[in-house]
C-alpha positions as CSV (number, residue, x, y, z in Angstrom):
1,M,-58.8,-39.3,37.5
2,N,-61.3,-40.7,35.0
3,L,-61.7,-44.4,34.9
4,T,-63.9,-46.4,32.5
5,G,-65.9,-49.5,33.1
6,D,-63.1,-51.5,31.6
7,D,-60.6,-49.8,33.9
8,F,-62.7,-50.8,36.9
9,A,-63.0,-54.3,35.6
10,G,-59.2,-54.4,35.2
11,V,-58.8,-53.4,38.8
12,V,-61.3,-56.0,40.0
13,D,-59.7,-58.6,37.8
14,V,-56.3,-58.2,39.6
15,F,-58.0,-59.4,42.8
16,G,-60.8,-61.6,41.4
17,A,-63.4,-59.9,43.4
18,L,-63.6,-56.7,45.5
19,T,-66.2,-55.1,47.6
20,R,-67.3,-51.7,46.5
21,A,-65.5,-50.1,49.4
22,E,-62.3,-52.0,48.4
23,L,-62.7,-50.9,44.8
24,G,-63.0,-47.3,46.0
25,E,-59.9,-47.7,48.1
26,A,-58.0,-49.1,45.1
27,C,-59.1,-46.1,43.0
28,V,-57.8,-43.8,45.7
29,E,-54.5,-45.6,45.7
30,L,-54.3,-45.2,41.9
31,A,-55.1,-41.5,42.1
32,F,-52.4,-41.1,44.8
33,K,-49.8,-42.8,42.6
34,R,-50.7,-40.2,40.0
35,G,-50.3,-37.4,42.4
36,E,-54.0,-36.7,42.8
37,D,-55.7,-36.3,46.1
38,T,-59.3,-37.7,46.1
39,D,-61.6,-39.9,48.1
40,A,-63.5,-43.0,47.2
41,K,-66.8,-41.2,46.8
42,A,-65.4,-39.4,43.8
43,F,-65.7,-42.7,41.9
44,D,-69.2,-43.6,43.0
45,D,-71.0,-42.5,39.8
46,A,-68.5,-44.1,37.5
47,I,-68.7,-47.4,39.4
48,D,-72.5,-47.2,39.2
49,D,-72.2,-46.7,35.4
50,A,-69.9,-49.7,35.2
51,L,-72.5,-51.8,37.0
52,V,-75.4,-50.5,34.8
53,E,-73.4,-51.3,31.7
54,Y,-72.4,-54.8,32.9
55,H,-68.7,-54.1,33.1
56,L,-69.1,-55.2,36.7
57,V,-71.5,-57.5,38.4
58,R,-72.6,-57.6,42.0
59,V,-72.5,-61.0,43.7
60,A,-73.7,-61.7,47.2
61,D,-71.2,-63.8,49.1
62,H,-71.8,-65.5,52.5
63,D,-68.5,-64.2,53.8
64,A,-69.0,-60.6,52.6
65,D,-70.9,-57.8,54.3
66,A,-74.5,-58.0,53.1
67,D,-74.4,-54.2,52.6
68,D,-71.3,-54.5,50.5
69,P,-71.5,-57.4,48.0
70,L,-68.6,-58.5,45.9
71,L,-68.0,-57.0,42.5
72,V,-66.6,-59.2,39.7
73,V,-65.7,-58.6,36.1
74,G,-68.9,-58.5,34.1
75,P,-69.8,-60.0,30.7
76,A,-69.6,-56.7,28.8
77,A,-66.1,-55.8,30.1
78,F,-62.8,-55.9,28.3
79,P,-60.7,-55.5,31.4
80,R,-57.9,-52.9,31.1
81,L,-55.3,-52.5,33.8
82,P,-54.9,-48.8,34.6
83,E,-51.4,-47.6,35.1
84,G,-50.1,-48.7,38.5
85,A,-52.9,-51.2,39.1
86,G,-50.5,-54.1,39.0
87,D,-49.0,-52.9,42.3
88,L,-52.4,-52.8,44.2
89,P,-52.1,-56.4,45.6
90,H,-48.9,-55.3,47.3
91,I,-50.5,-52.1,48.7
92,M,-53.9,-53.4,49.7
93,D,-54.8,-56.1,52.2
94,V,-57.6,-57.9,50.4
95,P,-58.6,-61.5,51.4
96,D,-58.5,-64.3,48.9
97,R,-62.0,-65.0,47.7
98,S,-63.4,-67.7,45.5
99,L,-66.8,-67.6,43.9
100,S,-68.3,-70.3,41.8
101,D,-68.9,-69.5,38.2
102,E,-72.5,-70.7,38.7
103,A,-73.1,-68.2,41.6
104,V,-71.7,-65.3,39.5
105,A,-73.7,-66.3,36.4
106,R,-76.9,-66.7,38.5
107,A,-76.4,-63.2,40.0
108,A,-75.8,-61.6,36.6
109,E,-78.8,-63.4,35.2
110,E,-81.1,-62.3,38.0
111,R,-80.0,-58.7,37.6
112,F,-80.4,-58.9,33.8
113,R,-84.0,-60.2,34.1
114,E,-84.8,-57.4,36.6
115,D,-83.3,-54.8,34.2
116,A,-85.2,-56.2,31.3
117,V,-88.5,-55.9,33.1
118,V,-87.8,-52.3,34.1
119,A,-86.7,-51.4,30.5
120,V,-89.8,-53.0,29.0
121,E,-92.2,-51.4,31.5
122,A,-90.5,-48.0,30.9
123,V,-90.6,-48.5,27.1
124,D,-86.9,-47.4,27.2
125,D,-85.7,-48.3,23.7
126,E,-82.1,-47.3,24.3
127,R,-81.9,-49.6,27.4
128,I,-83.7,-52.4,25.6
129,A,-81.1,-52.2,22.8
130,T,-78.3,-52.2,25.3
131,L,-79.8,-55.2,27.1
132,L,-80.2,-57.1,23.9
133,D,-76.5,-56.8,23.2
134,V,-75.7,-57.7,26.8
135,S,-77.8,-60.8,26.6
136,Y,-75.5,-62.3,24.0
137,D,-72.4,-61.3,26.0
138,L,-73.9,-62.9,29.1
139,E,-74.8,-66.2,27.5
140,A,-71.3,-66.4,26.1
141,W,-69.9,-65.5,29.5
142,G,-71.7,-67.8,31.8
143,P,-74.1,-70.8,31.9
144,V,-77.3,-68.9,31.4
145,E,-80.1,-69.1,28.8
146,L,-81.7,-65.7,27.9
147,G,-83.6,-66.6,24.8
148,E,-87.0,-66.0,26.3
149,A,-86.0,-62.7,27.9
150,R,-84.4,-61.6,24.6
151,A,-87.6,-62.4,22.8
152,R,-89.6,-60.2,25.2
153,L,-87.1,-57.4,24.7
154,D,-87.3,-57.8,21.0
155,D,-91.1,-57.7,21.1
156,A,-91.0,-54.5,23.2
157,R,-88.9,-52.6,20.6
C-alpha cells in the first residue's frame, strides 16, 4: 500500500496528533482493511519523506514519550483521507491530545531553521528551493516570521 504525504496528513488529521508508532499502527490497519498483510516498518521511509517535505511536523509533548514525539499535519500538506481512514478512531485507542498552535508553530519553525542551515551549508539548490516554498506555507500556517531565513536562502541560490 502506497501512501503519500497528504495521505499520512489525512490520517493524522483524523486524530489531531499521533505518535509515529500510532501512525504506523494506523497504516497497518488501513492495509489490513485492504487485504494486505504488512508491518509498521514498511511505512517508515514514506513517513520520513512526509516529514522532510513538511506534510507532517514533529512536536515534543510533555505527555508523550520523548523518543516518540507527536506528529501533526504540517504546513505543506493538503490532508487527504485514505479509504477506510474514517473508521480508525473506532479501531484504535488513541488518547485525546491538545497542543497549542504556538507550540506546533515553534516546533515547525525550529525545524525549518535547522533545515535551512543544512541546505545552505550543503549548497543544495533543490532543497533550498523547496524550503523557500515551504517558508511561505509555514508563515501562512502559523505565527512565525521567516523573512530573514528566506533572505539567507535566496542569497544562497
